[in-house]
C-alpha positions, 0 to 999 in steps of 0.5 A: 492511535494509543495503546490505550485507544487499540486496547478499547477499539481492538480486540487481541485477533484484531491486533494480530491479524495486523501482525499477521499481515505486515508481517506476510508483505515482509517476508513476501517482499523478502522473498521476491528480493532474493527471487531477483538477485538470483535471476528468477524475476523478470523485468523490475521489482519494488522493495515494500520494507518500510511501507507496510503498517501504511497499506495495512494499517489503512487497508484494514479500515475498510469496508467488504465492499469499498474501493482500494486503488493502489501503487507500486509499495502497498503489497499488504494493501491487496494482500489483505483484500484478498489476493493470495501469495500463491497468484501475486507470486506469479504476477511477479513471475509472468506466469498464467496464473498471475493477476494479469495471466503473464501480461505484465510482472511485478505490481503493474497490472494488479487490479481485480474489480471482483476483490473492488481493486483497482488496478495501477499503471507506471504514470503516478499518480493516475489511481488518483482521478480513478479512484475519486471517480469511483468515489463519484458513483458510488455518491451518485447511486446512492452508496455508501461506499467509500474508494481509498488510493494512495500516491507519493510524495513525488505525485504530489507535484504532479497536475492530475494529483492537483485537479483529483483534490481539487474536484473530490473537493467541489463535489464532495467525494466519499474518498480518501488520500493517503500520501505516503511520504518516503522522502524521496521520489526515485533520487530526488529528495522531499527538499528538492520537490516542496517548500511546505512543512507537510504535503497534508498542508495542502489539503487546506487549500481544497478545502478538506482536512488534511492530516499527518501522522507516522507512517511507520505506526500501523495503529495510527494509520488505522485510526486516521484512516479509519476516521477520514472514513467515516468521514466520507461515508457520512457525506462530509467529504475527501481526507487526505493522510500523509504517513511519514515514512522512509523507503529503505532501499532504491526505487526498485531493486535495480537501484542501490540508491547509494544516494540516500544518505547513510545515516538518514536509512540508519535513522529510519531503521532504529523506527522499523514498522514491524518492530514499532509493532511488536514491542506495541503488543508486548507493551500490551501484553499481546504478543509472546514469542512463542505467538511471534514464532509459531506466526512466522512459520505459518508465514514461510509456509506460505510464502514457500508455497506461493513460490512452488506455485508460481515457479509450477505454473506456466509461461503466457502463450505468445499467440494470446499474448493480445488476449485480454488488451484494450489498448496498446 
């Protein structure tokens, strides 16, 4: 999306709303990293750094009745769809006020069907067939709803990915697939995973469009997702959007990511999605220093409140550990 197009299709409030969700995602993630390093986050936690434009830009295109199936680096989607910082921080800390009521930690188990969010599990890309199933249900019932889901470059080599893409194509399901190509599947670089230049090129083999966008440009992600959502809603079937970005830290906070070349990280750090968007807004004359400072104060207060709420929340009782658990 060019800046001129953004001016025509998004209001100033819309532009600031995108900035709010991106900066809230970053601030929340930074705090989780600090808390993890202090030993106040049990288990593992996954960095969102570098992915903010993808999760926020894509989910901003969703309608209120659409369904989203995020992954572990899509915090912006959870937040934007109505999951509060309090609930998510309590989830990170394993408290009863978290999304899974202390049955899990980090973004695992963070589904809430009342918010039209399908939770994910560790084996990826298992959210893809669930999203296709939801899309087929919409189609069967004649509902003008769309399912949106995400997968990574590593997931693109899994059978579940290909089966989901193929079935969605055959049934012309109203689903949008977003590949978050962040260059590394845990420690495996993209060059060791596949030989095609773009993962989106594979969509042609299934008979539907594949699009490549800059995953660090929130406006580009929004524009591509909005067009794909409209296409799906018209009954024209799925779209695969490949968002190229970079995972700026390790797979999770326990992984130092030392296998990633330093110069590659330096190159991508200059394309930080928050910096890119801030420059775009300033070029549009749509952001002042005072507005940015006020926004960051608001976000800092929200994150502080989320931490206080989570740490004041009780741990789950051992005798209740199997309540609400349907598979072991």
